[in-house]
Phi, psi and omega in degrees: 000127183285145178287152179294150180295139180294149173290156178305129177087355179254138179291150176291134178281134182243143174278119186238143173238131178246124177276127181236147172220193187274002183281158173297324178300319181294319176300312179301318180299314181297311179296322176297320176300313182294322178292320190260336186244358186309316181295342182258358183281128171275125182290147356270155170290132179268127175252121182246130168235147185238123175267129177298144178279114182240118178289097184260004178287331181224147173232161180295131178296331180301329181295342178255010181081007179267133181290137173044159174085184179236157176233145178291143176270132179307138181305323179299320179293317177300312181298317179298317179295321178294317179297316176300318178298321177296320179295315181296316180297316179295322176298315177303310182293322179298317178297316180296318178297321179295319177299316180294319178298322179298335179263001181071028181250127179285142182228159171232134179258148181227127176244125179234162179235136178147196177286117187310314185298318181286317183296320180301311180297319180294320179294322176297318179291313181300323183267004175053048180283156178270339183207136175249126179244131174211161184266161175252133181275002179053043180281151179279174185300326181293311180299316180297326179298318182274323183251352178080170179237114179298314182298319178298313179302312183296322179300322182270342184242347181289147179270357176240166176301146180237130174249121178254119180265119182261132177223147180279070181280000000 
């Protein structure tokens, strides 16, 4: 469904998704978005966080000093780890929602699981957003070589415009 045409002199409202994580760069990005784009946001602002996909059913036996192979992780430990991840994610989203509420911006939260760079692009496309906003962690070339750059990946693979908010974090 197409958004109604903006009135003369009013900015067009855009459906925006902001990728958030637990970093200071992410908090800065969200606040920058709220300060600078609030008049153009079509409610609700989408807040996306991505939980990395970690195979926790089995762990390397070497991590327990056992030579080679994998050993099963007790189901209680798996459940405890998943519950801890849910609590951390909820705390992150509660903080982000509070920041948005302070700015009078309605939000909807989205939690996905997988490789952040791919999941962020997929979520933006699936939700048909007009703009994807994410922060830059200001990593140097060596760090980017080993861990990659989510923002760089999204700039090159997203099907919508991408705004990368740079902060000296």
